[in-house]
N, C-alpha and C positions, 0 to 999 in steps of 0.2 A: 504493500500500500504506500509505504514511504517512497519507494523507487518510482511508483506511478505518479505521485504528487510532484516529486522532483523533476521528472521528465516533463510534466505539464507546465511547471513554472519556467523551465528552460525554454520550452517551445513558445510560450506566450511572451517571454521577455523580448524576443526578437521582433515581435509585432507591436511593441509599445510605441506610442506616438512620441516623436521628438518634440521638445518644447518649442514654441514659436520664437522666432528671431526678429530683431529690429534691424532695419537697414534703411538706406536712403536711395530713392529712385527718382530719375528725371521723368516728369510727367508733362505731357503736352496740354496747354491751356491757351486762353486768349486774354489779351489786355487791350485797353484803349491806347492807341498810338499817342505818343507824346508830341508836344510842340505842334499841334494842329489847331487851326481856328474852328471853333464850334459855334453853331448858330448863325445868325445873320444880323444885319443892322436892325431889322424889325423884331427879331425874336432871339433872345438869349437862350443858350442851351448848355446844360451840364449833363455829363453822362458817366456812369460807372458800370462796369460789368461784374456780375456775380457768378462765380463758377464753383464747381464742387470743391476746388482746392482753397477757396477763400471765403466760402459761405459762413464759416464760423466767425468771421469779422462782421457779419450782418445778421446778428441774432434776432432782429425783428422779422427776418424771413425764415426762421426756424421754430419748430415746436417739438416738445418731447411727448411722444405718444406712449401710453402705457396700457397694457392689457394682460389678462391671465392666459397663459398657454401651458401646454404639456411640459412637464418636468422630465426631460430626456436624460437627466443625470441619474435617475433612480435605476436600480438593478432590475432587469427585465428578463425573465426566462421565456425564450421563444417557444419552448416545447409545449407550454400550456395554452398557447394561442391567445392569451389575454393581454390586451394592450395596456400600457401604463395609464393610470387614472390621476395620479398626483399632478397638481398644477403649481406654477410658480409665476411671480410677477415678472413680466418682460417689458422692455422699453426700446425705443429707437428715436434717434434724432431725424426729423422729417423736414425737408425743404418745402416751403409753402408754394413754390413755383417751380416749373421745370427749369433746369439749369443747362446752359447759361441763360441768364436773364439780365435785363438792363434797367438800372435806376435812372430815371430821366427827370430833369427839372427844366421847364420851359417858362420864360418870362416874356409876356406880350408887351412890347414897348409902344404899340400903336394905339390909335383911337378907335380901331374896329375889332370886333370879336373874331376869334379863330374857331372854325369848325373843321373837324377831321372826318366828317361823315363820308366824304368821297375821296379821302386821301389814299395814297398808295404807300404802304409800308413794305419794305423789303430788306432782307439780310442777304447780301451777295458775297460769294467767295470768288477767289481768283481762278477757280476751275470752271466757272460758268454756271454754277448752281445758284438758285434764288429761293428764299423761304419767306412765306407770308406769316402774319401774326395770327394768334387765336382771336376769334371773332368777339368774344366777350368773357366775362368772369366765369360764367357757367362752363365754357369750354376748357378753361384753365383748371377749374375744379375737377372736371372729369378726368383730365390727364393726371393730376396730382393723386387723386384717390385710386386710379387704376394702377399707377406705378407703385403706390404704397401697398396695395393689396397683392400685387405680383411679387413684391420683395418680402412680404410678411403674410404668409397664407392664413395663419390663425387669426391675425389681426384683421385681415380683409374680410373674414366671415363674421365680424362683429359690427352689426349695423349701427349701433350707438356710437362706436368709435369713428366709423366712416362719416357719419352725420356731423360729429363734432369737428372733424378735420375739414369737411366741406364748408361748414359755417365760418370757420376761421379764414379759409381761402376766399370765400365769397365777400368778406369785408375789406379785402385789399382794393387799392385803387390802381387801375390799369390804364395805360395809354393805348387807346384803340379808336375805332371809327365812331364811337359814341362820345368821345372827348370834345369838350368845348372850353375855350379859355376866353373870359371876358376881356374887353379892352383894358389895357394896363393891369391885367390879371396875371396870376402866377399858378402854375400847375406842377405837381409832383406825383409821379406814379411809376408803374413798372411796365416795361415793354417786353413781351414774351413772344418769341417766334416758334414756329412748329418744327422743332428739331427732334431727331430720334433718340439721342443719347439720354440714358436714365441715371447714369452715375459717372464717377470719375474714370473708371476703366473704359466705358463705352465712349466717353468724350475723347479720351486719349486715342482710341481707334478711329473715331469719326474724323478727327482733325487730319490724320494721315498725311497726305501730300499737300494739304491746303497750306498756303503761305499767309494769306490775310483775308479779312472780310471788310465789307462796307455796309453800314446802316444808312438807309436812304428813306426819307419821308418827303413825299412830294404831293401836290394836288390839293392841299388843304385850302379851304375857303377863308379869305381874310386879306392879309397883306398880299399884294400881287407878286406872282412868281416866287412864292415861298418854297425854298428847298432847304432841308436840314440833313446834314450828312456827318458821319463820323467814321473814321478808319480804325480797324482793329488788327492787331498783329498776333500771329501765333507765336508762342514762346514756350520754353520749357522751364519748369520750376522744380527744384529739388525738394522732395517731400519725405519726411520720416514716416516709415510704414512698418506695420507688423506683418510678418510673413510666416506661413506654415513651415515648421522645421523639416529639414531633409529634402526640400524642394528648391528649384531655381526661382529666385524672386522675380515676379512680374507684376505689372500694375493690376492685372486681372486677379491674380491669386492673393495679393497682399491687400491690407486694409489700413486706412488711416486710424490713428489711435482714438 
């Protein structure tokens, strides 16, 4: 019996998981190009880009979601076919908008109001792709809750939690075709384009061969020939990440602390 137990211990020792390791990886992201004029003589413009790597600096765009989920740390004997029933409190930091997103401030210096009802919003890259914005807050809410449910299956099946998250997103102010700025008025809101990446790793892959982007807003009613543009550069930032032990560190496999 003692020999059998010793053999079992030796066999399982080789299967033990190695502890996670910390390392630094270069991750692709985007930043607003420096030393460029923003806005126009009629409309002042300030722009900041929020990405998965810097969202922690924009805590007003993050919430902590909490829910009870299955406690997978308990011992479970597969032979009896009974699933574990113990639960534990779980949590996740959730961005309130799809990332990248843009924080925008517009100052109308003219005597006429500005309406974006028929404006054209576009995010263009240097490979010829162009992306439109989400139509309204409801569309952004749908994307955020879908991404959250996909990343946290147990949380996604909790209707009260999803409703709580949707209500918070719905209270945000977005720059879209329903936006109006009165004469000599000031607007601050979030500009969100329909991009596929859902997290840091997917954005890193999405950027791929892209070199730069341009945000363009044209066709707004108000000051004549109003055009708002901003250039964005792809860059790489070194990030401290935690990676599974015994594997090659990659942006996809590793996680931010």
